[in-house]
N, C-alpha and C positions, 0 to 999 in steps of 0.2 A: 693528411687525414685519409683514413680509409673509407671505403664505401659504407662499411658497417657504421662508422661514426657519423657519417652524413645522414644515414637513414635514422639512426637513433636520435640525432638532433632534430630532424624533421618531425619525428613522432612526438618528441617531448615539447618542442617549442611551436610547432605548427598550430595546434589547437589554441594555444595561448595567444598567438598573433591574430588569429581569426576572431577569437572572442574579444580581444582588445579593440579591434576595428569596430565590431558591433557595439561595444560599450561606448566608444568615442562618439559614434553616431547617435546613440540614445541620449547621451549627456547633452549634445548639441540640441536635440529636440526638446529636452526638458527645460532649457532656458526659455524657449519660445512659449512653451506651455505655462511656465511659471509667470511670465509676463502677462499672459491672458488671464490667468487665475487672479493675479493681483489687481488687474483692471476690473474684473467682475466684482471682487470683494470691495474695492473702493466705491464702485457705483452702489452696491448694496448698502454699505455703511452710510453713504450720503442719503440714500432713500430712508433708512431707518432714523437718521438724525432729523430729517425734515418732518417725518411722521411724528416723532416724539415732540417736536416743537409745536406742532399743530394741536396735539391733544393736551388738554389742561391736566396737569399733574394733580392727583388726588392724594391726600394724606392717608397713610395706612389706618385701618380701623383700630379703635382703642381695644386693648386687651387687658385681661386680668393680670395682676402682678403674680410673680412666681411664688409658690408656696414656700414658707420658711423651712429650711432644712431641719430634718428630724435627727436627733442624735442616734447614733448606732446603738443597738441593744448591747448590753455587756456580754462578753463572751463567757459562757459557762465552762469552767474547767472541771476536770475529774475530781472526785472527792479524795482528799488526802487522808491516808490512814497512818496513825502513829505506830512506828515499830517499837517493840519492847527495847528497853535500854540495854539489856544484856541478851546475848545470843546463846542459844544452846549449841554446844560443840558437836 
């Protein structure tokens, strides 16, 4: 390989290698963050469940029934005109 080839390889693959290292580090950090988030969500869900059990459920208020559907008005078409039976040439 010539020097030019080595320089071209470094220019092309160098940034990708550096970006890959940063990406691998961020993925490792996301796992820890995800575990923390799941723990907080579990605690929050437990608190909401305990609060829901303490409160007495009330039935929803009575509502009026839905109105009966109205038939759609008939579509008015254009007036049809009878053409004469024979045509003038």
